[in-house]
C-alpha positions as CSV (number, residue, x, y, z in Angstrom):
1,M,65.3,112.5,138.6
2,L,61.7,113.0,139.4
3,K,60.0,110.1,141.0
4,S,57.2,110.3,138.4
5,E,59.7,109.9,135.6
6,A,61.4,107.0,137.3
7,K,58.0,105.3,137.8
8,E,57.1,105.8,134.1
9,R,60.4,104.3,133.0
10,V,60.4,101.4,135.5
11,E,56.9,100.5,134.5
12,K,57.9,100.6,130.8
13,V,60.8,98.3,131.4
14,F,58.6,95.8,133.3
15,S,55.9,96.0,130.7
16,D,58.3,95.4,127.9
17,L,59.9,92.4,129.6
18,F,56.8,90.7,131.0
19,G,53.8,92.3,129.3
20,A,51.4,95.1,130.1
21,D,48.8,92.6,131.4
22,T,51.2,91.3,134.0
23,L,52.1,94.8,135.1
24,E,48.4,95.7,135.4
25,R,47.6,92.5,137.3
26,M,50.4,93.0,139.8
27,R,49.5,96.7,140.2
28,S,45.8,96.0,140.8
29,A,46.6,93.3,143.3
30,D,49.0,95.7,145.0
31,K,51.6,92.9,145.5
32,A,55.2,92.2,144.7
33,F,55.8,90.9,141.2
34,F,58.8,88.8,142.3
35,T,58.5,86.1,145.0
36,P,60.7,86.9,148.0
37,E,63.4,84.2,148.5
38,E,61.9,82.9,151.7
39,A,58.5,82.3,150.1
40,R,59.5,80.6,146.9
41,D,58.2,77.2,147.9
42,Q,54.7,78.4,148.8
43,P,51.8,77.8,146.4
44,A,51.0,81.5,145.9
45,A,54.5,81.9,144.5
46,N,53.4,80.2,141.3
47,E,51.5,83.3,140.3
48,L,54.5,85.5,140.5
49,L,57.6,85.8,138.4
50,D,60.7,83.8,139.3
51,S,64.2,84.7,140.3
52,L,65.5,84.5,136.7
53,D,62.9,87.0,135.7
54,Q,64.0,89.2,138.6
55,V,67.6,89.0,137.4
56,E,66.5,90.0,133.9
57,F,64.5,92.9,135.3
58,V,67.4,94.2,137.4
59,M,69.9,94.0,134.5
60,T,67.4,95.9,132.3
61,I,66.9,98.5,135.0
62,E,70.7,98.9,135.3
63,A,71.0,99.4,131.5
64,E,68.0,101.8,131.3
65,F,69.2,104.0,134.1
66,G,73.0,103.6,133.9
67,V,73.3,102.3,137.5
68,E,74.9,99.3,139.1
69,I,72.6,97.5,141.5
70,K,74.4,95.4,144.1
71,D,73.0,91.9,144.9
72,P,71.7,92.9,148.4
73,D,69.8,95.8,146.8
74,A,68.6,93.8,143.8
75,E,66.9,91.3,146.2
76,K,64.8,94.1,147.6
77,L,63.5,95.1,144.2
78,I,60.3,93.0,144.3
79,S,57.7,95.5,143.3
80,V,57.2,98.5,141.0
81,E,57.2,100.8,144.0
82,S,60.5,99.4,145.4
83,A,62.2,99.7,142.0
84,V,60.9,103.2,141.5
85,N,62.1,104.3,145.0
86,Y,65.5,102.7,144.5
87,V,66.1,104.4,141.1
88,A,64.8,107.8,142.2
89,E,67.0,107.8,145.3
90,R,70.1,106.6,143.4
91,L,69.7,109.2,140.8
92,D,68.5,112.0,143.1
93,P,69.3,111.5,146.8
94,T,66.9,114.3,147.7
95,A,64.0,112.3,146.2
96,R,63.2,110.6,149.5
């Protein structure tokens, strides 16, 4: 799968789940959209989506792309870029 196709589909999944405005805000701020586990108690974490949102996102990515994402990998999918890279590499190992 081309990385550009993976990006388009990952962004659509995210936008459908959480809204285009949330996607745009996270993209323009160039930050993760899910709070990393170790930072969940910090004030800035309130701006981000929570762990239940992350689970929903990962499950939707699995359904969209027909892949199973193991828990250790799912925890690393905290931004559009990380999700795109993961999907592209899983579906086309030469996409690195």
